[in-house]
Backbone bond lengths (Angstrom), bond angles and torsions (degrees), N, CA, C in turn:
res aa  C-N    CA-C-N  psi(-1)  N-CA   C-N-CA  omega(-1)  CA-C   N-CA-C  phi
1 X - - - 1.427 - - 1.527 107.90 -
2 X 1.308 114.48 137.65 1.455 122.10 174.98 1.526 107.48 -121.24
3 X 1.323 116.38 139.62 1.455 118.96 179.70 1.525 109.67 -154.04
4 X 1.320 115.00 154.20 1.463 119.63 174.66 1.512 109.05 -90.63
5 X 1.327 115.27 164.64 1.459 119.85 -177.49 1.537 112.69 -64.95
6 X 1.324 117.48 -15.99 1.456 120.14 177.32 1.518 112.54 -61.77
7 X 1.337 116.89 -27.20 1.469 120.52 178.60 1.527 109.93 -70.79
8 X 1.297 117.22 -54.84 1.468 120.78 -175.94 1.520 112.73 -75.81
9 X 1.319 117.05 -20.75 1.469 120.46 178.62 1.529 113.05 -99.73
10 X 1.320 116.94 12.88 1.468 119.94 173.22 1.527 107.62 -61.05
11 X 1.333 115.96 133.93 1.462 120.07 -176.43 1.522 111.13 -115.38
12 X 1.329 114.67 142.44 1.451 119.70 173.52 1.522 109.40 -88.95
13 X 1.316 117.39 -178.97 1.468 121.06 -177.54 1.524 112.98 -63.59
14 X 1.332 117.77 -22.65 1.465 121.53 178.24 1.524 111.67 -83.77
15 X 1.340 117.16 -2.35 1.463 121.05 179.35 1.516 114.38 84.83
16 X 1.317 117.53 8.82 1.467 120.97 179.13 1.523 109.45 -83.97
17 X 1.349 115.74 143.10 1.450 121.91 177.87 1.528 110.98 -84.09
18 X 1.338 115.87 149.97 1.456 121.52 173.52 1.522 109.21 -59.58
19 X 1.304 117.54 -51.53 1.454 122.98 170.75 1.509 117.07 87.54
20 X 1.318 114.91 153.95 1.463 121.87 177.88 1.517 112.00 -69.99
21 X 1.323 117.67 -37.26 1.466 120.08 -179.15 1.524 111.39 -58.82
22 X 1.324 116.05 -43.76 1.471 120.01 -179.97 1.530 110.00 -65.06
23 X 1.324 116.88 -42.48 1.459 121.17 178.61 1.523 111.25 -62.24
24 X 1.312 117.13 -45.40 1.462 121.07 -179.54 1.531 111.66 -66.67
25 X 1.326 117.70 -34.21 1.473 120.68 175.41 1.516 111.02 -61.46
26 X 1.318 116.17 -41.22 1.470 120.18 178.01 1.520 109.64 -63.18
27 X 1.322 117.33 -45.28 1.463 119.98 179.50 1.523 111.31 -58.87
28 X 1.308 116.34 -41.90 1.466 120.66 -179.70 1.534 111.43 -67.97
29 X 1.325 116.56 -43.83 1.474 120.63 -174.79 1.512 113.96 -80.79
30 X 1.316 117.84 -22.89 1.470 120.97 -174.89 1.529 112.63 -114.91
31 X 1.317 117.05 23.29 1.474 121.25 -172.94 1.523 114.79 -66.04
32 X 1.326 118.01 -15.22 1.462 120.04 179.35 1.530 113.05 -81.37
33 X 1.329 117.35 -12.15 1.457 120.41 179.19 1.518 109.84 -74.43
34 X 1.346 115.90 152.66 1.458 117.82 175.49 1.529 109.12 -74.36
35 X 1.314 117.44 172.24 1.468 120.96 -172.70 1.521 112.59 -61.19
36 X 1.310 118.05 -39.90 1.472 121.39 179.37 1.524 111.33 -65.54
37 X 1.309 116.51 -44.80 1.471 120.67 178.90 1.523 110.89 -63.85
38 X 1.316 117.04 -43.02 1.459 121.24 179.43 1.525 111.25 -63.39
39 X 1.319 116.57 -44.34 1.457 120.63 177.38 1.528 111.04 -58.54
40 X 1.323 116.76 -48.85 1.465 121.16 179.45 1.525 111.94 -62.30
41 X 1.318 117.11 -38.97 1.460 121.73 178.70 1.529 110.48 -62.11
42 X 1.315 116.63 -45.78 1.475 120.68 -178.68 1.523 110.58 -66.62
43 X 1.329 117.35 -45.32 1.458 120.74 179.57 1.528 110.54 -58.49
44 X 1.318 116.63 -44.95 1.475 120.21 179.03 1.533 110.66 -62.97
45 X 1.334 116.54 -42.17 1.459 120.23 -178.87 1.528 111.22 -64.27
46 X 1.322 116.86 -41.52 1.469 120.59 178.68 1.527 109.77 -63.52
47 X 1.333 117.12 -44.03 1.464 120.89 -179.81 1.521 112.19 -63.95
48 X 1.316 115.85 -41.47 1.474 119.46 177.59 1.523 109.39 -64.11
49 X 1.321 117.03 -39.48 1.460 121.66 -179.11 1.528 111.59 -60.14
50 X 1.323 117.27 -50.09 1.459 117.58 -175.22 1.526 113.64 -86.84
51 X 1.329 117.77 -12.44 1.458 120.64 174.16 1.517 111.30 56.55
52 X 1.341 116.26 -127.49 1.462 119.38 -178.44 1.524 113.03 -100.58
53 X 1.331 116.29 17.58 1.465 120.54 176.17 1.534 108.90 -71.60
54 X 1.295 117.23 137.19 1.462 122.49 179.29 1.520 110.17 -70.12
55 X 1.334 115.01 134.35 1.460 121.11 177.95 1.530 108.46 -106.53
56 X 1.334 117.28 140.03 1.450 122.01 -175.94 1.526 113.47 -111.82
57 X 1.310 117.89 -1.09 1.460 120.82 -177.21 1.519 108.23 -121.13
58 X 1.343 115.55 150.67 1.463 118.97 176.13 1.525 109.63 -71.90
59 X 1.335 115.56 155.85 1.462 121.15 178.72 1.528 107.68 -128.79
60 X 1.330 114.21 122.84 1.456 120.42 176.65 1.523 107.78 -129.76
61 X 1.326 115.05 135.35 1.466 120.92 -177.71 1.524 108.46 -141.48
62 X 1.320 116.13 128.70 1.467 122.75 177.61 1.529 106.65 -127.50
63 X 1.329 115.96 128.75 1.467 121.07 177.48 1.521 108.33 -120.11
64 X 1.319 115.82 125.77 1.464 122.21 -179.51 1.524 107.57 -127.89
65 X 1.318 115.77 127.88 1.462 120.23 176.37 1.523 108.54 -124.27
66 X 1.303 115.77 141.02 1.457 121.05 179.85 1.503 109.68 -105.45
């Protein structure tokens, strides 16, 4: 998986970051999903996390499974 810091530094209204730990937990718990499903799962989770808080950084995420 490749990602920019905008993913892990996404902030919610309380100012908390999404974080690498949360991202890595998803990778560990959802590893049976194919790359497209995993990508969509992470994107949805990040969006739910930050809700309607304004984001100021770009977010790029690439998931590759062999």
